[in-house]
C-alpha positions as protocol buffer text, in pm:
chain_id: "A"
residue {
  index: 1
  type: MET
  ca { x: 4170 y: 252 z: -1724 }
}
residue {
  index: 2
  type: SER
  ca { x: 3848 y: 140 z: -1897 }
}
residue {
  index: 3
  type: SER
  ca { x: 3470 y: 106 z: -1771 }
}
residue {
  index: 4
  type: SER
  ca { x: 3368 y: -193 z: -1682 }
}
residue {
  index: 5
  type: PRO
  ca { x: 3064 y: -328 z: -1841 }
}
residue {
  index: 6
  type: VAL
  ca { x: 2785 y: -194 z: -1614 }
}
residue {
  index: 7
  type: VAL
  ca { x: 2889 y: 184 z: -1604 }
}
residue {
  index: 8
  type: ALA
  ca { x: 2908 y: 179 z: -1921 }
}
residue {
  index: 9
  type: PHE
  ca { x: 2578 y: 81 z: -1980 }
}
residue {
  index: 10
  type: THR
  ca { x: 2492 y: 318 z: -1668 }
}
residue {
  index: 11
  type: LEU
  ca { x: 2662 y: 624 z: -1885 }
}
residue {
  index: 12
  type: LEU
  ca { x: 2467 y: 560 z: -2237 }
}
residue {
  index: 13
  type: LEU
  ca { x: 2159 y: 517 z: -2041 }
}
residue {
  index: 14
  type: SER
  ca { x: 2128 y: 873 z: -1843 }
}
residue {
  index: 15
  type: THR
  ca { x: 2312 y: 1004 z: -2223 }
}
residue {
  index: 16
  type: PHE
  ca { x: 1978 y: 880 z: -2377 }
}
residue {
  index: 17
  type: LEU
  ca { x: 1753 y: 974 z: -2078 }
}
residue {
  index: 18
  type: ALA
  ca { x: 1956 y: 1366 z: -2090 }
}
residue {
  index: 19
  type: LEU
  ca { x: 1876 y: 1320 z: -2504 }
}
residue {
  index: 20
  type: SER
  ca { x: 1517 y: 1189 z: -2455 }
}
residue {
  index: 21
  type: GLY
  ca { x: 1456 y: 1464 z: -2232 }
}
residue {
  index: 22
  type: ALA
  ca { x: 1261 y: 1106 z: -2016 }
}
residue {
  index: 23
  type: ALA
  ca { x: 1301 y: 1129 z: -1658 }
}
residue {
  index: 24
  type: ALA
  ca { x: 1508 y: 948 z: -1494 }
}
residue {
  index: 25
  type: PRO
  ca { x: 1296 y: 639 z: -1289 }
}
residue {
  index: 26
  type: PRO
  ca { x: 1306 y: 748 z: -900 }
}
residue {
  index: 27
  type: GLU
  ca { x: 1530 y: 576 z: -656 }
}
residue {
  index: 28
  type: PRO
  ca { x: 1392 y: 378 z: -365 }
}
residue {
  index: 29
  type: VAL
  ca { x: 1407 y: 501 z: -22 }
}
residue {
  index: 30
  type: MET
  ca { x: 1477 y: 263 z: 198 }
}
residue {
  index: 31
  type: LEU
  ca { x: 1304 y: 198 z: 568 }
}
residue {
  index: 32
  type: TRP
  ca { x: 1602 y: 123 z: 732 }
}
residue {
  index: 33
  type: PRO
  ca { x: 1910 y: 243 z: 751 }
}
residue {
  index: 34
  type: GLY
  ca { x: 2157 y: -45 z: 694 }
}
residue {
  index: 35
  type: GLU
  ca { x: 1951 y: -406 z: 830 }
}
residue {
  index: 36
  type: ALA
  ca { x: 1626 y: -412 z: 854 }
}
residue {
  index: 37
  type: PRO
  ca { x: 1444 y: -562 z: 1112 }
}
residue {
  index: 38
  type: LEU
  ca { x: 1447 y: -932 z: 1109 }
}
residue {
  index: 39
  type: ALA
  ca { x: 1615 y: -925 z: 801 }
}
residue {
  index: 40
  type: ARG
  ca { x: 1647 y: -1256 z: 593 }
}
residue {
  index: 41
  type: GLY
  ca { x: 1937 y: -1136 z: 411 }
}
residue {
  index: 42
  type: ASP
  ca { x: 2087 y: -853 z: 143 }
}
residue {
  index: 43
  type: THR
  ca { x: 1963 y: -890 z: -169 }
}
residue {
  index: 44
  type: ASP
  ca { x: 1681 y: -580 z: -277 }
}
residue {
  index: 45
  type: GLU
  ca { x: 1401 y: -798 z: -122 }
}
residue {
  index: 46
  type: ASP
  ca { x: 1550 y: -847 z: 219 }
}
residue {
  index: 47
  type: ARG
  ca { x: 1559 y: -490 z: 219 }
}
residue {
  index: 48
  type: PRO
  ca { x: 1163 y: -302 z: 279 }
}
residue {
  index: 49
  type: ALA
  ca { x: 1190 y: 67 z: 55 }
}
residue {
  index: 50
  type: VAL
  ca { x: 940 y: 317 z: -87 }
}
residue {
  index: 51
  type: THR
  ca { x: 999 y: 451 z: -449 }
}
residue {
  index: 52
  type: PRO
  ca { x: 905 y: 837 z: -383 }
}
residue {
  index: 53
  type: TYR
  ca { x: 643 y: 958 z: -704 }
}
residue {
  index: 54
  type: LEU
  ca { x: 594 y: 1281 z: -630 }
}
residue {
  index: 55
  type: PRO
  ca { x: 353 y: 1540 z: -889 }
}
residue {
  index: 56
  type: PRO
  ca { x: 453 y: 1873 z: -1004 }
}
residue {
  index: 57
  type: PRO
  ca { x: 543 y: 2135 z: -693 }
}
residue {
  index: 58
  type: THR
  ca { x: 203 y: 2356 z: -930 }
}
residue {
  index: 59
  type: SER
  ca { x: -27 y: 2099 z: -824 }
}
residue {
  index: 60
  type: ALA
  ca { x: 92 y: 1977 z: -509 }
}
residue {
  index: 61
  type: THR
  ca { x: -201 y: 1938 z: -252 }
}
residue {
  index: 62
  type: GLY
  ca { x: 69 y: 1812 z: -1 }
}
residue {
  index: 63
  type: THR
  ca { x: -161 y: 1469 z: 85 }
}
residue {
  index: 64
  type: ALA
  ca { x: 116 y: 1091 z: 31 }
}
residue {
  index: 65
  type: VAL
  ca { x: -47 y: 788 z: -63 }
}
residue {
  index: 66
  type: ILE
  ca { x: 177 y: 481 z: 32 }
}
residue {
  index: 67
  type: VAL
  ca { x: 139 y: 185 z: -272 }
}
residue {
  index: 68
  type: CYS
  ca { x: 72 y: -130 z: -137 }
}
residue {
  index: 69
  type: PRO
  ca { x: 99 y: -414 z: -425 }
}
residue {
  index: 70
  type: GLY
  ca { x: -116 y: -689 z: -459 }
}
residue {
  index: 71
  type: GLY
  ca { x: 42 y: -1045 z: -542 }
}
residue {
  index: 72
  type: GLY
  ca { x: -70 y: -1307 z: -231 }
}
residue {
  index: 73
  type: TYR
  ca { x: 202 y: -1191 z: 10 }
}
residue {
  index: 74
  type: VAL
  ca { x: 432 y: -1385 z: -198 }
}
residue {
  index: 75
  type: ARG
  ca { x: 487 y: -1134 z: -505 }
}
residue {
  index: 76
  type: ARG
  ca { x: 445 y: -776 z: -546 }
}
residue {
  index: 77
  type: SER
  ca { x: 220 y: -714 z: -899 }
}
residue {
  index: 78
  type: GLU
  ca { x: 463 y: -317 z: -950 }
}
residue {
  index: 79
  type: ASP
  ca { x: 370 y: -167 z: -1259 }
}
residue {
  index: 80
  type: HIS
  ca { x: -45 y: -190 z: -1256 }
}
residue {
  index: 81
  type: GLU
  ca { x: -71 y: -182 z: -886 }
}
residue {
  index: 82
  type: GLY
  ca { x: 230 y: -14 z: -827 }
}
residue {
  index: 83
  type: ARG
  ca { x: 343 y: 279 z: -1075 }
}
residue {
  index: 84
  type: GLN
  ca { x: 76 y: 292 z: -1283 }
}
residue {
  index: 85
  type: ILE
  ca { x: -139 y: 410 z: -983 }
}
residue {
  index: 86
  type: ALA
  ca { x: 133 y: 666 z: -850 }
}
residue {
  index: 87
  type: GLU
  ca { x: 146 y: 821 z: -1163 }
}
residue {
  index: 88
  type: TRP
  ca { x: -254 y: 863 z: -1147 }
}
residue {
  index: 89
  type: LEU
  ca { x: -207 y: 971 z: -803 }
}
residue {
  index: 90
  type: ASN
  ca { x: 36 y: 1253 z: -901 }
}
residue {
  index: 91
  type: SER
  ca { x: -189 y: 1373 z: -1227 }
}
residue {
  index: 92
  type: PHE
  ca { x: -418 y: 1490 z: -929 }
}
residue {
  index: 93
  type: GLY
  ca { x: -126 y: 1611 z: -695 }
}
residue {
  index: 94
  type: VAL
  ca { x: -103 y: 1358 z: -459 }
}
residue {
  index: 95
  type: ALA
  ca { x: 287 y: 1195 z: -369 }
}
residue {
  index: 96
  type: ALA
  ca { x: 248 y: 858 z: -387 }
}
residue {
  index: 97
  type: PHE
  ca { x: 505 y: 621 z: -216 }
}
residue {
  index: 98
  type: VAL
  ca { x: 517 y: 261 z: -380 }
}
residue {
  index: 99
  type: LEU
  ca { x: 582 y: 4 z: -61 }
}
residue {
  index: 100
  type: ARG
  ca { x: 853 y: -215 z: -131 }
}
residue {
  index: 101
  type: TYR
  ca { x: 777 y: -512 z: 126 }
}
residue {
  index: 102
  type: ARG
  ca { x: 875 y: -857 z: 187 }
}
residue {
  index: 103
  type: VAL
  ca { x: 701 y: -1137 z: 117 }
}
residue {
  index: 104
  type: GLY
  ca { x: 709 y: -1528 z: 195 }
}
residue {
  index: 105
  type: GLN
  ca { x: 602 y: -1786 z: 50 }
}
residue {
  index: 106
  type: ILE
  ca { x: 359 y: -2108 z: -23 }
}
residue {
  index: 107
  type: ASP
  ca { x: 662 y: -2342 z: 80 }
}
residue {
  index: 108
  type: GLY
  ca { x: 749 y: -2140 z: 413 }
}
residue {
  index: 109
  type: SER
  ca { x: 1053 y: -1956 z: 272 }
}
residue {
  index: 110
  type: GLY
  ca { x: 1077 y: -1599 z: 304 }
}
residue {
  index: 111
  type: TYR
  ca { x: 899 y: -1357 z: 512 }
}
residue {
  index: 112
  type: ARG
  ca { x: 568 y: -1450 z: 704 }
}
residue {
  index: 113
  type: HIS
  ca { x: 345 y: -1191 z: 993 }
}
residue {
  index: 114
  type: PRO
  ca { x: 468 y: -963 z: 1142 }
}
residue {
  index: 115
  type: VAL
  ca { x: 728 y: -856 z: 896 }
}
residue {
  index: 116
  type: PRO
  ca { x: 516 y: -716 z: 618 }
}
residue {
  index: 117
  type: LEU
  ca { x: 323 y: -493 z: 868 }
}
residue {
  index: 118
  type: MET
  ca { x: 656 y: -394 z: 1074 }
}
residue {
  index: 119
  type: ASP
  ca { x: 764 y: -263 z: 662 }
}
residue {
  index: 120
  type: ALA
  ca { x: 423 y: -96 z: 603 }
}
residue {
  index: 121
  type: GLN
  ca { x: 401 y: 57 z: 956 }
}
residue {
  index: 122
  type: ARG
  ca { x: 779 y: 192 z: 899 }
}
residue {
  index: 123
  type: ALA
  ca { x: 678 y: 327 z: 544 }
}
residue {
  index: 124
  type: LEU
  ca { x: 375 y: 527 z: 740 }
}
residue {
  index: 125
  type: ARG
  ca { x: 670 y: 658 z: 952 }
}
residue {
  index: 126
  type: VAL
  ca { x: 924 y: 788 z: 795 }
}
residue {
  index: 127
  type: VAL
  ca { x: 745 y: 947 z: 519 }
}
residue {
  index: 128
  type: ARG
  ca { x: 589 y: 1146 z: 801 }
}
residue {
  index: 129
  type: ALA
  ca { x: 897 y: 1280 z: 888 }
}
residue {
  index: 130
  type: ARG
  ca { x: 1074 y: 1402 z: 582 }
}
residue {
  index: 131
  type: ALA
  ca { x: 700 y: 1531 z: 525 }
}
residue {
  index: 132
  type: GLN
  ca { x: 887 y: 1940 z: 542 }
}
residue {
  index: 133
  type: GLU
  ca { x: 1163 y: 1730 z: 281 }
}
residue {
  index: 134
  type: TRP
  ca { x: 903 y: 1638 z: 21 }
}
residue {
  index: 135
  type: HIS
  ca { x: 672 y: 1958 z: 102 }
}
residue {
  index: 136
  type: LEU
  ca { x: 358 y: 1697 z: 239 }
}
residue {
  index: 137
  type: ASP
  ca { x: 103 y: 1740 z: 563 }
}
residue {
  index: 138
  type: PRO
  ca { x: 176 y: 1508 z: 744 }
}
residue {
  index: 139
  type: ASP
  ca { x: -176 y: 1453 z: 886 }
}
residue {
  index: 140
  type: ARG
  ca { x: -228 y: 1382 z: 581 }
}
residue {
  index: 141
  type: VAL
  ca { x: -66 y: 1033 z: 452 }
}
residue {
  index: 142
  type: GLY
  ca { x: -298 y: 720 z: 386 }
}
residue {
  index: 143
  type: ILE
  ca { x: -259 y: 421 z: 267 }
}
residue {
  index: 144
  type: LEU
  ca { x: -365 y: 189 z: -51 }
}
residue {
  index: 145
  type: GLY
  ca { x: -419 y: -170 z: -143 }
}
residue {
  index: 146
  type: PHE
  ca { x: -539 y: -366 z: -393 }
}
residue {
  index: 147
  type: SER
  ca { x: -590 y: -737 z: -252 }
}
residue {
  index: 148
  type: ALA
  ca { x: -287 y: -888 z: -79 }
}
residue {
  index: 149
  type: GLY
  ca { x: -187 y: -588 z: -49 }
}
residue {
  index: 150
  type: GLY
  ca { x: -504 y: -490 z: 29 }
}
residue {
  index: 151
  type: HIS
  ca { x: -511 y: -726 z: 315 }
}
residue {
  index: 152
  type: LEU
  ca { x: -144 y: -531 z: 476 }
}
residue {
  index: 153
  type: ALA
  ca { x: -365 y: -144 z: 418 }
}
residue {
  index: 154
  type: SER
  ca { x: -642 y: -270 z: 588 }
}
residue {
  index: 155
  type: THR
  ca { x: -383 y: -439 z: 883 }
}
residue {
  index: 156
  type: ALA
  ca { x: -224 y: -116 z: 859 }
}
residue {
  index: 157
  type: GLY
  ca { x: -529 y: 96 z: 927 }
}
residue {
  index: 158
  type: THR
  ca { x: -653 y: -178 z: 1222 }
}
residue {
  index: 159
  type: HIS
  ca { x: -288 y: -184 z: 1371 }
}
residue {
  index: 160
  type: PHE
  ca { x: -165 y: 93 z: 1454 }
}
residue {
  index: 161
  type: ASP
  ca { x: -21 y: 281 z: 1733 }
}
residue {
  index: 162
  type: HIS
  ca { x: 46 y: 658 z: 1787 }
}
residue {
  index: 163
  type: GLY
  ca { x: 441 y: 657 z: 1840 }
}
residue {
  index: 164
  type: ARG
  ca { x: 681 y: 488 z: 2099 }
}
residue {
  index: 165
  type: PRO
  ca { x: 793 y: 823 z: 2304 }
}
residue {
  index: 166
  type: GLU
  ca { x: 1051 y: 637 z: 2472 }
}
residue {
  index: 167
  type: ALA
  ca { x: 1286 y: 533 z: 2100 }
}
residue {
  index: 168
  type: THR
  ca { x: 1599 y: 536 z: 2071 }
}
residue {
  index: 169
  type: ASP
  ca { x: 1468 y: 643 z: 1686 }
}
residue {
  index: 170
  type: ALA
  ca { x: 1291 y: 942 z: 1620 }
}
residue {
  index: 171
  type: ILE
  ca { x: 1110 y: 766 z: 1326 }
}
residue {
  index: 172
  type: GLU
  ca { x: 953 y: 572 z: 1583 }
}
residue {
  index: 173
  type: ARG
  ca { x: 849 y: 829 z: 1777 }
}
residue {
  index: 174
  type: LEU
  ca { x: 588 y: 892 z: 1526 }
}
residue {
  index: 175
  type: SER
  ca { x: 208 y: 791 z: 1466 }
}
residue {
  index: 176
  type: SER
  ca { x: 209 y: 460 z: 1255 }
}
residue {
  index: 177
  type: ARG
  ca { x: -228 y: 488 z: 1171 }
}
residue {
  index: 178
  type: PRO
  ca { x: -286 y: 605 z: 803 }
}
residue {
  index: 179
  type: SER
  ca { x: -520 y: 913 z: 793 }
}
residue {
  index: 180
  type: PHE
  ca { x: -732 y: 712 z: 546 }
}
residue {
  index: 181
  type: MET
  ca { x: -711 y: 376 z: 377 }
}
residue {
  index: 182
  type: ILE
  ca { x: -778 y: 334 z: 29 }
}
residue {
  index: 183
  type: LEU
  ca { x: -879 y: -59 z: -74 }
}
residue {
  index: 184
  type: LEU
  ca { x: -877 y: -225 z: -381 }
}
residue {
  index: 185
  type: TYR
  ca { x: -1055 y: -570 z: -380 }
}
residue {
  index: 186
  type: PRO
  ca { x: -882 y: -624 z: -81 }
}
residue {
  index: 187
  type: VAL
  ca { x: -847 y: -965 z: 135 }
}
residue {
  index: 188
  type: ILE
  ca { x: -949 y: -880 z: 477 }
}
residue {
  index: 189
  type: SER
  ca { x: -1131 y: -1174 z: 630 }
}
residue {
  index: 190
  type: LEU
  ca { x: -904 y: -1482 z: 733 }
}
residue {
  index: 191
  type: HIS
  ca { x: -1130 y: -1684 z: 897 }
}
residue {
  index: 192
  type: THR
  ca { x: -1435 y: -1687 z: 706 }
}
residue {
  index: 193
  type: PRO
  ca { x: -1558 y: -1909 z: 371 }
}
residue {
  index: 194
  type: TYR
  ca { x: -1413 y: -1588 z: 223 }
}
residue {
  index: 195
  type: VAL
  ca { x: -1104 y: -1638 z: 296 }
}
residue {
  index: 196
  type: HIS
  ca { x: -784 y: -1627 z: -28 }
}
residue {
  index: 197
  type: ARG
  ca { x: -602 y: -1906 z: 80 }
}
residue {
  index: 198
  type: GLY
  ca { x: -314 y: -1893 z: -53 }
}
residue {
  index: 199
  type: SER
  ca { x: -269 y: -1493 z: 159 }
}
residue {
  index: 200
  type: ARG
  ca { x: -309 y: -1650 z: 445 }
}
residue {
  index: 201
  type: GLN
  ca { x: -107 y: -1973 z: 422 }
}
residue {
  index: 202
  type: ALA
  ca { x: 207 y: -1730 z: 252 }
}
residue {
  index: 203
  type: LEU
  ca { x: 150 y: -1449 z: 551 }
}
residue {
  index: 204
  type: LEU
  ca { x: 113 y: -1661 z: 806 }
}
residue {
  index: 205
  type: GLY
  ca { x: 192 y: -2105 z: 725 }
}
residue {
  index: 206
  type: PRO
  ca { x: -26 y: -2392 z: 708 }
}
residue {
  index: 207
  type: ASP
  ca { x: -133 y: -2450 z: 1021 }
}
residue {
  index: 208
  type: PRO
  ca { x: -137 y: -2053 z: 1149 }
}
residue {
  index: 209
  type: ASP
  ca { x: -269 y: -2040 z: 1532 }
}
residue {
  index: 210
  type: PRO
  ca { x: -653 y: -2021 z: 1548 }
}
residue {
  index: 211
  type: ARG
  ca { x: -579 y: -1656 z: 1776 }
}
residue {
  index: 212
  type: LEU
  ca { x: -326 y: -1517 z: 1528 }
}
residue {
  index: 213
  type: VAL
  ca { x: -627 y: -1562 z: 1209 }
}
residue {
  index: 214
  type: GLU
  ca { x: -860 y: -1457 z: 1442 }
}
residue {
  index: 215
  type: LEU
  ca { x: -691 y: -1077 z: 1504 }
}
residue {
  index: 216
  type: LEU
  ca { x: -588 y: -982 z: 1145 }
}
residue {
  index: 217
  type: SER
  ca { x: -932 y: -1130 z: 983 }
}
residue {
  index: 218
  type: ASN
  ca { x: -940 y: -674 z: 1008 }
}
residue {
  index: 219
  type: GLU
  ca { x: -1305 y: -680 z: 980 }
}
residue {
  index: 220
  type: THR
  ca { x: -1344 y: -781 z: 1351 }
}
residue {
  index: 221
  type: GLN
  ca { x: -1047 y: -535 z: 1460 }
}
residue {
  index: 222
  type: VAL
  ca { x: -1199 y: -211 z: 1336 }
}
residue {
  index: 223
  type: THR
  ca { x: -1259 y: 56 z: 1609 }
}
residue {
  index: 224
  type: THR
  ca { x: -1394 y: 445 z: 1657 }
}
residue {
  index: 225
  type: LEU
  ca { x: -1043 y: 478 z: 1545 }
}
residue {
  index: 226
  type: SER
  ca { x: -993 y: 331 z: 1223 }
}
residue {
  index: 227
  type: PRO
  ca { x: -946 y: 544 z: 930 }
}
residue {
  index: 228
  type: PRO
  ca { x: -1218 y: 674 z: 693 }
}
residue {
  index: 229
  type: ALA
  ca { x: -1231 y: 367 z: 358 }
}
residue {
  index: 230
  type: PHE
  ca { x: -1276 y: 372 z: 17 }
}
residue {
  index: 231
  type: LEU
  ca { x: -1358 y: 61 z: -139 }
}
residue {
  index: 232
  type: VAL
  ca { x: -1401 y: -115 z: -507 }
}
residue {
  index: 233
  type: HIS
  ca { x: -1463 y: -474 z: -547 }
}
residue {
  index: 234
  type: THR
  ca { x: -1704 y: -687 z: -818 }
}
residue {
  index: 235
  type: THR
  ca { x: -1918 y: -956 z: -734 }
}
residue {
  index: 236
  type: GLU
  ca { x: -1709 y: -1148 z: -1068 }
}
residue {
  index: 237
  type: ASP
  ca { x: -1442 y: -1168 z: -862 }
}
residue {
  index: 238
  type: VAL
  ca { x: -1328 y: -1516 z: -770 }
}
residue {
  index: 239
  type: THR
  ca { x: -1012 y: -1510 z: -612 }
}
residue {
  index: 240
  type: VAL
  ca { x: -1153 y: -1293 z: -309 }
}
residue {
  index: 241
  type: PRO
  ca { x: -1534 y: -1316 z: -297 }
}
residue {
  index: 242
  type: VAL
  ca { x: -1685 y: -966 z: -256 }
}
residue {
  index: 243
  type: GLU
  ca { x: -1755 y: -1050 z: 74 }
}
residue {
  index: 244
  type: ASN
  ca { x: -1480 y: -942 z: 208 }
}
residue {
  index: 245
  type: SER
  ca { x: -1578 y: -578 z: 117 }
}
residue {
  index: 246
  type: LEU
  ca { x: -1875 y: -617 z: 228 }
}
residue {
  index: 247
  type: LEU
  ca { x: -1805 y: -722 z: 572 }
}
residue {
  index: 248
  type: PHE
  ca { x: -1496 y: -472 z: 620 }
}
residue {
  index: 249
  type: TYR
  ca { x: -1743 y: -162 z: 514 }
}
residue {
  index: 250
  type: ARG
  ca { x: -2031 y: -346 z: 798 }
}
residue {
  index: 251
  type: ALA
  ca { x: -1754 y: -295 z: 1026 }
}
residue {
  index: 252
  type: LEU
  ca { x: -1670 y: 24 z: 916 }
}
residue {
  index: 253
  type: ARG
  ca { x: -2046 y: 191 z: 984 }
}
residue {
  index: 254
  type: GLU
  ca { x: -2106 y: -61 z: 1278 }
}
residue {
  index: 255
  type: ALA
  ca { x: -1794 y: 227 z: 1434 }
}
residue {
  index: 256
  type: GLY
  ca { x: -1938 y: 521 z: 1276 }
}
residue {
  index: 257
  type: VAL
  ca { x: -1634 y: 523 z: 1069 }
}
residue {
  index: 258
  type: PRO
  ca { x: -1700 y: 763 z: 752 }
}
residue {
  index: 259
  type: ALA
  ca { x: -1720 y: 482 z: 442 }
}
residue {
  index: 260
  type: GLU
  ca { x: -1770 y: 430 z: 133 }
}
residue {
  index: 261
  type: LEU
  ca { x: -1817 y: 104 z: -102 }
}
residue {
  index: 262
  type: HIS
  ca { x: -1828 y: 36 z: -504 }
}
residue {
  index: 263
  type: VAL
  ca { x: -1918 y: -269 z: -617 }
}
residue {
  index: 264
  type: TYR
  ca { x: -1918 y: -330 z: -999 }
}
residue {
  index: 265
  type: GLU
  ca { x: -2126 y: -628 z: -1147 }
}
residue {
  index: 266
  type: ARG
  ca { x: -1856 y: -743 z: -1407 }
}
residue {
  index: 267
  type: GLY
  ca { x: -1431 y: -731 z: -1368 }
}
residue {
  index: 268
  type: ARG
  ca { x: -1209 y: -986 z: -1260 }
}
residue {
  index: 269
  type: HIS
  ca { x: -966 y: -972 z: -992 }
}
residue {
  index: 270
  type: GLY
  ca { x: -683 y: -821 z: -1055 }
}
residue {
  index: 271
  type: LEU
  ca { x: -725 y: -544 z: -1298 }
}
residue {
  index: 272
  type: GLY
  ca { x: -589 y: -215 z: -1099 }
}
residue {
  index: 273
  type: LEU
  ca { x: -709 y: 95 z: -1317 }
}
residue {
  index: 274
  type: ALA
  ca { x: -896 y: -110 z: -1570 }
}
residue {
  index: 275
  type: PRO
  ca { x: -897 y: 126 z: -1809 }
}
residue {
  index: 276
  type: ASN
  ca { x: -1029 y: -107 z: -2080 }
}
residue {
  index: 277
  type: GLU
  ca { x: -1371 y: -246 z: -1835 }
}
residue {
  index: 278
  type: PRO
  ca { x: -1647 y: -120 z: -1889 }
}
residue {
  index: 279
  type: GLY
  ca { x: -1775 y: 56 z: -1530 }
}
residue {
  index: 280
  type: LEU
  ca { x: -1484 y: -43 z: -1370 }
}
residue {
  index: 281
  type: SER
  ca { x: -1318 y: 190 z: -1528 }
}
residue {
  index: 282
  type: SER
  ca { x: -1496 y: 453 z: -1374 }
}
residue {
  index: 283
  type: TRP
  ca { x: -1355 y: 355 z: -1005 }
}
residue {
  index: 284
  type: PRO
  ca { x: -1049 y: 583 z: -1039 }
}
residue {
  index: 285
  type: GLU
  ca { x: -1284 y: 901 z: -1048 }
}
residue {
  index: 286
  type: ARG
  ca { x: -1471 y: 812 z: -798 }
}
residue {
  index: 287
  type: CYS
  ca { x: -1174 y: 758 z: -559 }
}
residue {
  index: 288
  type: ARG
  ca { x: -1093 y: 1144 z: -707 }
}
residue {
  index: 289
  type: GLU
  ca { x: -1421 y: 1260 z: -568 }
}
residue {
  index: 290
  type: TRP
  ca { x: -1435 y: 1058 z: -271 }
}
residue {
  index: 291
  type: MET
  ca { x: -1067 y: 1215 z: -197 }
}
residue {
  index: 292
  type: GLN
  ca { x: -1208 y: 1571 z: -285 }
}
residue {
  index: 293
  type: LEU
  ca { x: -1531 y: 1506 z: -67 }
}
residue {
  index: 294
  type: HIS
  ca { x: -1205 y: 1438 z: 286 }
}
residue {
  index: 295
  type: HIS
  ca { x: -1022 y: 1720 z: 173 }
}
residue {
  index: 296
  type: LEU
  ca { x: -723 y: 1568 z: 93 }
}
residue {
  index: 297
  type: LEU
  ca { x: -679 y: 1722 z: -223 }
}
residue {
  index: 298
  type: ASP
  ca { x: -715 y: 2106 z: -94 }
}
residue {
  index: 299
  type: LYS
  ca { x: -403 y: 2225 z: -140 }
}
residue {
  index: 300
  type: ARG
  ca { x: -187 y: 2293 z: 236 }
}
């Protein structure tokens, strides 16, 4: 029997990777068995997942980070705000799980709140549930996000539970609180002059309930239980103004939550690791130092 073109291509790719010594790309891990809650279809975009990037055992620290790429809640920038970030985290022993969260569209199609938050919370629970398998410390599972992904990460850090003991699903009995937050040029406020209107409309629709806008303006939701945070922004950012990070940092400080904020003068929105940007390219090393300060890089 002759092979289908898809099977033939898969075999060819596997042979090439084996001969070249290149590692096969990691496979996504579905967050729910079968259909996800509130799913509107059966494509990959309806199936939230995490793609695991695990560091070599010799350098692994046991710390893990859920990575939320940005994209205005209408797409996900999965390369420079996803894969590249995962590989950077792996370089100093941190496991990364790039989140394929469900997104919406400005025209009202796709997914709106609370679906992206459900996906982020489930990702945190799933990584904790499989911590032993992946050689992770379940008490050191953080979240990192860029732009709208930063809004999602900060929402996970201000809207969480410690698990539902009555749940029949054992994963749902685990905490959805991130151990720490790393926020890069994040959308934070949805009701100030500094709002990124595209993200708000994709998440909440064109005429959102003011109470929901307030609830998801995360500078208003910080408490003493919010996790420590590391924030990066630039003064030049005209897409998501730096005031978003300033407001969140101030709220964290007033609540007594450990936080570090780096504001760079130069740098446009959406630069990821910013390898070719003088000044801004230092943020990854500053972040690594902050993680070290909080003992997140101690091997366990």
